[in-house]
C-alpha positions in Angstrom: 10.8 -37.2 -19.3 11.1 -34.4 -21.8 10.0 -31.7 -19.4 12.6 -32.8 -16.8 15.4 -32.6 -19.4 14.2 -29.1 -20.4 14.3 -27.9 -16.8 17.7 -29.3 -16.3 19.1 -27.8 -19.4 17.5 -24.4 -18.5 19.4 -24.5 -15.2 22.7 -25.2 -16.9 22.1 -22.4 -19.3 21.4 -20.0 -16.4 24.9 -20.8 -15.0 26.5 -20.3 -18.4 24.7 -17.2 -19.5 23.7 -15.4 -16.3 23.5 -12.0 -17.9 22.6 -13.0 -21.4 19.4 -15.1 -20.8 15.9 -13.7 -20.4 12.8 -15.8 -19.7 9.7 -15.4 -21.8 7.8 -18.2 -20.3 8.4 -21.6 -18.6 9.3 -23.1 -21.9 10.7 -20.2 -23.9 13.6 -17.8 -23.4 16.0 -15.6 -25.3 19.8 -15.7 -25.2 21.8 -12.6 -26.3 24.9 -13.5 -28.3 27.6 -10.8 -28.6 30.0 -11.5 -31.4 33.7 -11.0 -31.0 34.9 -7.6 -32.3 38.2 -9.0 -33.4 36.5 -11.3 -35.8 33.9 -9.0 -37.3 34.9 -5.4 -37.6 38.2 -5.6 -39.4 39.6 -2.9 -37.2 37.2 -0.3 -38.6 35.9 0.9 -35.2 32.4 -0.5 -35.6 30.7 -1.7 -32.5 30.5 -5.5 -32.3 26.9 -6.7 -33.3 24.7 -8.8 -31.1 22.3 -11.6 -32.1 19.4 -12.9 -30.1 18.5 -16.6 -30.2 14.9 -17.1 -29.1 14.2 -20.7 -28.0 10.9 -22.4 -27.4 10.6 -26.0 -26.2 8.1 -28.3 -27.9 6.7 -30.8 -25.4 8.8 -33.7 -26.8 12.1 -31.8 -26.8 14.9 -32.9 -26.9 13.6 -35.8 -28.9 12.4 -33.2 -31.5 14.0 -30.0 -32.6 13.5 -26.8 -30.6 11.6 -23.9 -32.2 14.2 -21.2 -32.9 14.0 -17.6 -34.0 16.9 -15.2 -34.6 16.3 -11.5 -33.8 18.2 -8.3 -33.7 18.3 -6.3 -30.4 15.9 -3.4 -30.3 17.3 -0.1 -31.7 20.6 -1.9 -32.6 22.8 0.2 -35.0 23.1 -1.1 -38.5 26.3 -3.0 -39.1 28.1 -2.7 -42.4 28.8 -6.4 -42.7 25.7 -8.0 -41.0 22.0 -7.6 -41.7 20.1 -10.0 -39.3 16.9 -9.5 -41.3 18.5 -10.6 -44.5 20.9 -13.2 -42.9 18.3 -14.9 -40.7 17.6 -17.7 -43.2 21.3 -18.4 -43.7 21.8 -18.7 -39.9 18.8 -21.0 -39.4 20.0 -23.3 -42.3 23.5 -23.4 -40.8 22.0 -24.7 -37.5 20.2 -27.6 -39.1 23.1 -30.0 -39.2 23.8 -29.4 -35.5 20.2 -30.0 -34.6 20.1 -33.3 -36.5 23.3 -34.4 -34.9 22.0 -33.7 -31.4 18.4 -35.0 -31.5 17.7 -36.7 -28.2 20.2 -34.6 -26.3 20.2 -31.1 -24.8 21.5 -28.9 -27.7 20.9 -25.2 -27.0 24.5 -24.5 -25.8 25.8 -26.2 -28.9 23.4 -24.2 -31.1 24.5 -20.9 -29.5 28.1 -21.8 -30.2 27.4 -22.8 -33.8 25.3 -19.6 -34.4 28.1 -17.4 -33.0 30.8 -19.1 -35.1 28.6 -18.9 -38.2 27.9 -15.2 -37.8 31.5 -14.3 -37.1 32.7 -16.3 -40.1 30.2 -14.6 -42.3 31.2 -11.2 -41.2 34.9 -12.0 -41.6 34.3 -13.2 -45.1 32.5 -10.0 -45.9 35.3 -7.9 -44.4 37.8 -9.8 -46.4 35.8 -9.4 -49.6 35.4 -5.6 -49.0 39.2 -5.3 -48.4 39.9 -7.3 -51.5 37.6 -5.1 -53.5 39.3 -2.0 -52.0 42.7 -3.4 -53.0 41.5 -4.1 -56.5 40.3 -0.5 -56.8 43.7 0.8 -55.6 45.5 -1.5 -58.0 43.3 -0.4 -60.9 44.0 3.2 -60.1 47.7 2.5 -60.0 47.6 0.8 -63.3 45.7 3.7 -64.8 48.3 6.1 -63.5 51.2 4.0 -64.7 49.6 3.7 -68.2 50.0 7.5 -68.5 53.8 7.1 -68.5 53.9 4.1 -70.9 54.3 4.5 -74.6 52.0 2.8 -77.1 53.2 -0.8 -77.9 54.8 -0.9 -81.4 53.2 -3.3 -83.9 53.6 -3.6 -87.6 50.3 -1.7 -88.1 51.2 1.2 -85.8 54.6 1.5 -87.3 53.2 1.7 -90.9 50.7 4.3 -89.7 53.5 6.3 -88.1 55.7 6.1 -91.2 53.0 7.3 -93.5 52.3 10.3 -91.2 56.0 11.0 -91.0 56.4 11.0 -94.8 53.5 13.4 -95.2 54.9 15.7 -92.6 58.3 15.7 -94.3 56.7 16.4 -97.7 54.7 19.2 -96.3 57.8 20.6 -94.6 59.8 20.5 -97.9 57.0 22.2 -99.8 56.8 25.0 -97.2 60.6 25.5 -97.3 60.5 25.6 -101.1 57.8 28.2 -101.2 59.6 30.3 -98.7 62.8 30.1 -100.7 61.0 31.1 -104.0 59.4 34.1 -102.1 62.8 35.2 -100.9 64.3 35.0 -104.4 61.5 37.1 -105.9 62.2 39.8 -103.3 65.9 39.9 -104.3 65.4 40.3 -108.1 65.7 44.0 -109.3 62.6 45.7 -110.8 62.5 46.1 -114.6 64.3 49.3 -115.6 62.2 51.9 -117.2 63.1 53.2 -120.7 65.0 56.4 -120.2 63.1 59.6 -121.3 65.0 62.3 -123.2 64.4 66.0 -123.1 63.5 67.9 -126.2 66.9 69.4 -126.4 68.5 66.0 -126.2 66.3 64.7 -129.0 67.2 67.8 -131.2 70.8 67.4 -130.6 70.6 63.8 -131.6 68.6 64.5 -134.7 65.7 62.4 -133.4 63.0 65.0 -133.5 61.5 67.4 -136.0 60.3 70.9 -135.5 57.3 71.1 -133.3 58.0 67.8 -131.6 58.9 69.5 -128.4 58.0 72.6 -126.6 59.8 75.9 -127.1 61.5 75.6 -123.8 63.0 72.3 -124.9 62.4 70.8 -121.5 59.5 68.4 -122.1 60.5 64.7 -121.9 59.4 62.6 -124.8 59.7 58.8 -124.7 62.2 57.4 -127.1 60.0 54.7 -128.4 57.5 57.3 -129.7 60.0 59.1 -131.9 60.5 58.8 -135.6 63.7 59.5 -137.3 63.4 62.3 -139.9 64.4 61.5 -143.4 
């Protein structure tokens, strides 16, 4: 009974996937599943990835679950949002509810549909997450740029700090102006006048010098403060 159902299902799958199915043996085959580009690449120009579902019928299938393996096509380019090697376990686990619901019935077509939908949803979620992260980075950059044009919020602490700095700056400015003013006033004061010096002749005429206190020519200047008045 099981083998008859397997052959019948295999014939139906041939009509559904004429170009995608490849026989491995009488009881095993591979189905190539190309994911929809609109669901997986987010418009980034990446080629739509392809999954391969390898199916092997146990003797009692469909009363027992089929043996399944998920593979990547040979030499397939790496996709930025899908890694079949890492995602294989996730895909196989996602197929378990469908297998359990369809025990006793031909289920491979349903499994192919479930696998395709699961893979496309996973990629869409990763595309959305990448886009959200990109938008967060853009928003963060914009916030950093806007912060350059915003003043520091005024609090009581920041105001007191500013007032103290302002007072010190004003005191320093006043001290500088005062020193400059004092320097200018010193420059304007006249130098102390020197005591006038009298010639010998002037000293004689004024009776301030005795004989020999000046030279014969009478031209030598003698400081007034060194003279003694004769008795």
